[in-house]
C-alpha positions as CSV (number, residue, x, y, z in Angstrom):
1,M,21.2,14.8,33.1
2,V,21.5,11.1,34.0
3,P,24.8,10.0,35.6
4,Q,26.7,8.0,32.9
5,P,27.3,4.8,35.0
6,H,23.6,4.5,35.8
7,Y,22.6,5.2,32.2
8,E,24.9,2.4,31.0
9,R,23.4,-0.1,33.4
10,S,19.8,0.8,32.5
11,E,18.4,-0.9,29.4
12,L,15.0,0.5,30.2
13,L,16.3,4.1,30.3
14,D,18.3,3.4,27.1
15,R,15.0,2.4,25.4
16,R,13.1,5.4,26.7
17,V,15.8,7.8,25.6
18,M,16.2,6.1,22.2
19,G,12.5,6.2,21.6
20,L,12.1,9.8,22.6
21,L,15.1,10.9,20.5
22,N,13.8,9.0,17.4
23,M,10.4,10.6,17.6
24,K,11.7,14.1,18.3
25,L,14.2,14.0,15.5
26,G,11.6,12.7,13.1
27,R,9.3,15.6,14.0
28,I,12.1,18.1,13.4
29,W,12.9,16.5,10.0
30,F,9.2,16.3,8.8
31,A,8.5,19.9,10.0
32,S,11.4,21.3,8.0
33,T,10.6,19.1,4.9
34,L,6.8,18.8,4.7
35,W,4.5,21.6,5.8
36,N,1.0,21.1,7.0
37,D,-1.9,22.9,8.7
38,E,-1.0,22.6,12.4
39,D,-4.7,22.8,13.3
40,T,-6.4,20.0,11.4
41,Q,-3.4,18.2,9.8
42,M,-1.2,17.8,12.9
43,W,-1.4,14.0,12.6
44,L,1.0,14.1,9.5
45,S,3.8,15.9,11.4
46,H,3.2,13.9,14.5
47,G,1.9,10.5,13.5
48,L,4.4,9.7,10.7
49,P,7.5,10.4,12.9
50,T,5.9,8.3,15.7
51,F,5.2,5.4,13.2
52,L,8.8,5.5,11.8
53,S,10.4,5.7,15.2
54,L,8.5,2.6,16.3
55,R,9.6,0.8,13.1
56,F,13.2,1.8,14.1
57,Y,12.5,0.6,17.6
58,E,11.4,-2.8,16.2
59,H,14.5,-2.9,13.9
60,K,16.8,-2.2,16.9
61,Y,15.1,-4.3,19.6
62,G,13.3,-7.0,17.5
63,K,9.8,-7.4,16.2
64,N,8.4,-7.6,19.8
65,G,10.3,-4.6,20.9
66,G,7.9,-2.1,19.3
67,I,4.9,-0.6,21.0
68,F,2.4,-2.2,18.6
69,D,1.3,-5.7,18.5
70,F,-1.1,-4.0,17.4
71,I,-2.7,-1.5,19.3
72,N,-2.7,-3.8,22.4
73,W,-1.3,-1.0,24.6
74,M,-2.1,-2.8,27.8
75,N,-0.1,-6.0,27.0
76,P,2.4,-6.4,29.9
77,E,5.1,-7.3,27.3
78,F,5.2,-3.6,26.2
79,R,4.9,-1.8,29.5
80,E,8.6,-0.9,29.7
81,H,8.5,1.2,26.5
82,F,8.8,4.9,26.2
83,I,5.1,5.8,25.9
84,E,3.8,3.6,28.8
85,E,2.0,6.5,30.5
86,M,0.2,7.4,27.3
87,A,-0.6,3.8,26.7
88,R,-2.6,3.4,29.9
89,N,-5.3,5.8,28.5
90,N,-5.8,4.2,25.1
91,N,-9.6,4.6,24.9
92,L,-9.4,8.4,24.8
93,E,-7.2,8.7,21.7
94,L,-8.9,5.8,19.9
95,L,-12.3,7.5,20.3
96,K,-11.1,10.8,18.7
97,P,-11.0,11.4,14.9
98,I,-7.5,12.2,13.6
99,V,-8.6,15.1,11.4
100,T,-10.2,17.5,13.8
101,S,-9.4,21.0,14.9
102,F,-6.9,21.2,17.7
103,R,-8.0,24.8,18.6
104,E,-11.6,23.8,18.9
105,N,-11.0,20.6,20.8
106,P,-11.6,21.0,24.6
107,A,-9.8,17.7,25.3
108,T,-6.3,18.8,24.2
109,Q,-4.4,15.9,25.7
110,A,-6.7,13.3,24.1
111,H,-6.3,15.1,20.8
112,L,-2.5,15.1,21.1
113,R,-2.5,11.4,21.8
114,A,-4.8,10.8,18.8
115,V,-2.5,12.7,16.4
116,N,0.5,10.8,17.7
117,Y,-0.4,7.3,18.7
118,K,-3.7,6.7,17.0
119,A,-2.3,8.2,13.8
120,A,0.8,6.0,14.0
121,S,-1.4,2.9,14.4
122,V,-3.6,4.0,11.5
123,I,-0.5,4.4,9.3
124,S,0.6,1.0,10.3
125,M,-2.8,-0.4,9.3
126,L,-2.4,1.4,6.0
127,E,0.9,-0.4,5.5
128,Y,-0.8,-3.7,6.3
129,E,-3.6,-2.9,3.8
130,V,-1.5,-1.9,0.8
131,G,1.5,-4.1,1.5
132,E,5.0,-3.1,2.5
133,K,6.4,-2.5,-1.0
134,A,3.5,-0.3,-2.1
135,F,3.4,1.5,1.2
136,F,7.0,2.6,1.2
137,E,6.8,3.5,-2.5
138,G,3.8,5.7,-1.8
139,L,5.5,7.2,1.3
140,Q,8.6,8.1,-0.6
141,N,6.6,9.7,-3.4
142,F,4.6,11.6,-0.9
143,V,7.7,13.0,0.7
144,R,9.4,13.8,-2.6
145,E,6.4,15.5,-4.2
146,G,5.5,17.4,-1.0
147,Q,8.9,18.8,-0.1
148,Q,8.7,22.5,0.9
149,K,4.9,22.4,0.2
150,V,1.8,22.4,2.4
151,V,0.5,18.8,2.3
152,T,-2.7,17.1,3.6
153,H,-4.0,13.6,4.1
154,N,-5.4,13.8,0.5
155,D,-1.9,14.0,-0.8
156,L,-0.9,10.9,1.2
157,R,-3.9,9.0,0.1
158,S,-3.3,9.9,-3.6
159,Q,0.3,8.6,-3.5
160,M,-0.8,5.4,-1.7
161,E,-3.5,4.8,-4.2
162,I,-1.1,5.2,-7.1
163,A,1.4,2.9,-5.5
164,A,-1.1,0.3,-4.5
165,G,-3.3,0.5,-7.6
166,K,-6.5,0.6,-5.7
167,D,-9.0,3.0,-4.1
168,L,-8.4,3.8,-0.5
169,D,-11.2,6.3,0.1
170,W,-13.0,3.8,2.4
171,F,-9.9,3.4,4.6
172,F,-9.2,7.1,5.1
173,K,-12.9,7.8,5.7
174,Q,-13.3,5.4,8.6
175,W,-9.9,5.7,10.2
176,V,-9.0,9.4,9.5
177,Y,-12.3,11.3,9.4
178,E,-14.4,9.2,11.7
179,P,-14.1,8.5,15.5
180,G,-14.0,5.3,17.3
181,Y,-12.7,1.8,16.6
182,P,-14.3,-1.7,16.0
183,K,-15.1,-4.0,18.9
184,Y,-15.3,-7.6,17.8
185,D,-17.1,-10.4,19.4
186,V,-15.9,-13.7,18.0
187,K,-17.1,-17.3,18.4
188,W,-15.9,-20.3,16.5
189,S,-16.8,-24.0,16.2
190,Y,-15.3,-27.0,14.4
191,N,-17.4,-29.0,11.8
192,Q,-15.8,-32.4,11.8
193,R,-17.9,-33.6,8.7
194,N,-16.8,-30.6,6.6
195,R,-13.4,-30.2,8.2
196,T,-13.9,-26.5,8.6
197,V,-13.8,-23.9,11.4
198,Q,-16.9,-21.7,11.4
199,M,-16.3,-18.2,12.7
200,V,-19.1,-15.8,13.7
201,I,-17.9,-12.3,14.1
202,K,-20.0,-9.4,15.4
203,Q,-19.1,-5.7,15.7
204,N,-20.4,-4.5,19.0
205,Q,-19.2,-0.9,19.1
206,D,-21.8,1.8,19.9
207,L,-23.2,2.7,16.5
208,T,-24.6,5.9,17.8
209,K,-21.1,7.2,18.3
210,T,-19.2,5.5,15.5
211,S,-19.8,3.4,12.3
212,L,-19.3,-0.1,11.2
213,F,-15.7,-0.8,10.1
214,K,-14.5,-2.6,7.1
215,M,-11.1,-4.3,7.4
216,P,-9.3,-7.5,6.3
217,I,-8.5,-9.6,9.3
218,Q,-5.9,-12.3,9.6
219,V,-7.0,-15.6,11.3
220,R,-4.5,-18.2,12.4
221,I,-5.6,-21.8,12.6
222,D,-2.7,-23.7,14.1
223,D,0.1,-23.1,11.5
224,A,-2.2,-21.9,8.7
225,L,-2.9,-18.2,8.1
226,H,-6.1,-16.9,6.5
227,T,-7.4,-13.5,5.6
228,I,-11.1,-12.7,5.9
229,W,-13.1,-9.5,5.4
230,V,-15.2,-8.1,8.2
231,D,-17.5,-5.4,6.9
232,K,-20.9,-5.9,8.4
233,K,-22.6,-6.0,11.8
234,E,-22.3,-9.8,11.7
235,V,-20.4,-12.0,9.3
236,V,-19.8,-15.8,9.1
237,H,-16.8,-17.4,7.6
238,E,-16.0,-21.1,7.0
239,L,-12.2,-21.9,6.9
240,P,-10.7,-25.2,6.0
241,T,-8.7,-27.3,8.3
242,D,-7.5,-31.0,8.3
243,M,-8.5,-31.7,12.0
244,R,-9.9,-30.0,15.0
245,P,-7.5,-27.1,15.7
246,E,-5.6,-26.7,18.9
247,L,-5.2,-22.9,18.3
248,V,-7.5,-20.4,16.6
249,I,-6.5,-16.7,16.7
250,F,-8.7,-14.0,15.4
251,N,-6.8,-10.8,14.4
252,A,-3.5,-12.6,14.4
253,G,-0.6,-10.2,14.9
254,M,-3.1,-7.6,16.4
255,R,-3.0,-5.5,13.2
256,V,-6.4,-4.0,13.8
257,P,-7.4,-2.5,17.1
């Protein structure tokens, strides 16, 4: 137990305790409401509560109070948060697929981080892909239809597809079944004659261990926000701008790792 006077003076401790309680209560609630195979589908009972606890964290402490911005675990801005120690080893959980057997996985700690923190980040990307309204509609339907039943990622995907009105097989295939994450190399130049910013984006991850990824990426050019698709080894995009920009940010908001 922590002495009460010390606890009241420690905002850091307050955040750690609040984060831990939120995540644990979420797991208890999901485990009693939705059932899943604890071997291969552990990410549902772990990742969803982690995602929702981080959303609560942002609601309580502000948008920059959450762990994601977005999966930039090493950003010093977030080092005071309650999963700091896990955050320092981000490569291990990102390299593991979410849907794998816990019993057959020799790296149990990496697997647990994957089903918690990688799963939470994937769910957050799913929200970004389908939009907040469709995401929470699909999530509510998933919980309502799955109460006191054994559910899988296919049930979640089905409800999200109905709510969003589009196929999400590609998303679940690359982020849930497959290992790894994209590594982007980005170069940009300004064309004064055309008044455009040309962006050349390459995916440099090891393709012997993982695949090419397909994702919409936000690009901020000064105050303007654009969305582009990166789905090949190398893509080139021309984005309009009135003058040479002072600021160009690829993956604005860090929504994709």
